[in-house]
N, C-alpha and C positions, 0 to 999 in steps of 0.2 A: 788932551783930546779925552774927552768924555768915554770910557771904555764900557759903560752899563748904562747906557742913554735911557730915558725915562720911558714908560712906556703907557701905553694906550689900550683902550678898546673899540674895535671897528663899531660904527655905528649901524651896519647892515648886519654881519656876521656873528659879532663882539667877540672876534678873536683879539689875541693882545697882539698888538703892533706896534712898533718904536714911532717915538714922536716925530721921529727926522723922514719915515717913512712919506712916502707921499702918494701911495697906493696901499692897500692891505693884503697882504700877501696871500691871503687866504680867498678874499672872494673877487680884488683887482677893483672895488669903489675906491674912489679917490678920498684921502683922508683930509679932513677937514677939521676946522677950529673948533663946530659944534663936538667932536668927538668926545668919547665918554672919560669922564676923568681917568687921572694916573693910578694903574694901579701896582701892585707889590708882586716881586717874583714868587711869592707863596699863593698870591690870587691866581696868578697864570699859569702854577702849575695846578693848581685846583680846578681853574677851569678848563686845561686841557683834558683835567680827568675826566672831568663831568660832561664833558663836549661829546655826544655819539658819530663815531665815523661816519664817512657820507655814505647813503646807500643809494643806488642808481636809482632814477625815479620808475623803471620800469619793472623795478622789482618789489617796490612799495606797495603794501597791500592796504587795499581801498575797501571801505564798508560798500561803497558801489559796486565797486568788481565782485564781492564775496557775491553779492546778491545774484548778481548777471549769471556766474558761473553757476551757480544753485539753478538757477533758469534753463541755463545750457544741459546741464543734468537733468533735468526734469524732461526738456523736452528731448533728450536722446534716449532718455529711456520709453519714450510715449510713442515715438518712431518706431523704436526697435518691437514694440510690443505690437504693432500697426502691421508693421513687414514680414510676424511672425504669424500674426491672423491670414494676411494674405498667401502668405507661402501655403497656409495649415489648408484654406479656402479651395486652394489650386491642387490638394491631394498629394503634396511634397511628398507629407509624411502618412499617409495613408500608407497601412499595411498592406502587401502586397496581397492578393487573394489568396483562400488556400486553393491548391490543387487538388480536384476529386480525384482519386481513384478510378477513370471508365474505363477499366481492363474486360469489365463483366457486362457493361452497359454500352458498350461499344460497338455500334452495327450500321453499317449504311441507310438503314429506315428509320431516322428519328427525325422527329416534329413534323410539322404541318408546313406545308408548300401549299399556298392558296391558288398560284399564278396555273394550276392543272385544274382546277376546277371547273373551264369551261370548256376544256377538254374531256371531262369526266363525266361530265351533265350530255355532251355532243356522243360519246363512246356510247352511253347506257340506253339514247334514246336510238341510235343505230342498232344496237343488238339487238333493243324490243320488237323491231321489224325484221332484223335479219339474225341469227347465228352467225357467229364468226370466230373461233378460235385464238385465231391473230388477234381481234380487236379483243376479245376478250382476256387478254393475258394482259393486252397492255393496259387497259383499263384495272387490272389485280394490281399492277406495278404502280401505274400512278396512286390507287387508293391508297397502297402500302406505302409510298413514298412521301404522302401527304399527312402520312399520320392516320389515316382512315383504317386501323386496322380489324376490324369485326369485319367490316363492307368486303375489304380486301382477303382474309378468311375466305370468306364465302365465294367469292368469283376464282378463288388459288383451287377451291376443291372442286368447283364447277369443271373447269380446265380440267383437271387430275383426273376425272370419269372417264375421260375420251385420251388422254395423255397420262397417264398413269406412271410410266418408267422416265420420266423429264427429270433429272437429277435437279436442277437450278431451280423448278419449280419448288420443288421438295424441302430446299432447300431454305429460299424463302417462306414457305407457307410456316416452317419450322423456327423461322426470326420472327413470326408476327405472332405467333401462340407465345414466345418467349415473352415477348414485349407485352402480350397481354397477362403476364403471369402463370399462365399455363406450362410450365418446365416438362412435365411428364410429355404433353402431345410435342412438343419442340421437340425433345430429344428422340421421340419417336418416328415422326417423319425426317429430319436429319438420319438416323440413322438408316431408314429405310432409302435415303439416296445413294448412299453406299450400296447397296445391293446392284443397283444399274452402274455406279460410276465408283468403284474401290477407291481409286485416287483423288476424290473430289477434294482438295485441298481446302476450300473454305469450309466445307463441312466437317471436317474433324477438327476446325479453327473455333467453329460455333458450337462443336458439341462440347469441346474442352470450355468454355464460357459459358455455357448453359450448366455442366457439372459443377462446377466451381460454384455456381451462385445456388445448384441444388446442396450444396455444403459436401461436394466427391472431391475434394481436396486432390487425393490421387489421382481418380479417374483420368481427373482434368489434363492434371500434368501428361499423363499417356498420351492423351489425344493429341495434344500439342507438340508432343514429341513426334508422333506421327508424320504430324501436318510439316515439322522442319522437314523428314527425311524424304519428304515428297518432293518437296522443293528449299533446298533454305537461302537461297539467292534472293527470291523474287518478294514482293513485301509482304505476302502473308506469311510466306518462312518466317522473314525477320520480327513480325509481328507476333508469331507462336514463341520464337524463341525469347523474346522480350518478356513476354508472359510467365516462360517458364524462370526466368531469370528472378522475377518479381515474385516470384511465388514460392 
């Protein structure tokens, strides 16, 4: 028996196989008479060394797939940029607006409220025909609340001619003067209110605010402390304490 049968190459894969084999041990293709010529053991050894190992098709790098991968990369980048632009335009990255310290300008009579205009005109017409202190005070308050500070001052002063000791009106008049930038007049009328109502808490609070706006820091603190002493638990007392803590 021939212990070293002749070997040939498979026509399909080129693998050395025995001439007696019916099928190629590497690729399974039937061995035919047209198979390659006999090869020596040296050729077989050389052939095995030169033939690469089988690489699964899924891992084969092909030019077409490389191009596709680059396209996908560019597409992903473009989508990311578009997404960022959408998020930015929606304001997600917007900085939070800076909070303005409104402790000095915090008052109940800021801004113009046009919904009262009809009532203001009505009251003015009625007062031309017949003086009425209640309507006059209502008109002054509406003008104040609607932002017509100079007209409100005029009406408050007219009202105070016959009602000079009303502390609330004196304080409101002082607020109007403050908002008009006339701090000394504001302080004068607010302090006058304390002559008739010494524990007027809002007057103490507002005097402190106007004092601070007039660069009288220590005086402002003292007025706020007095406001807290009057009542530390209500809204005005708590507001005064906040101002003390923040200044």
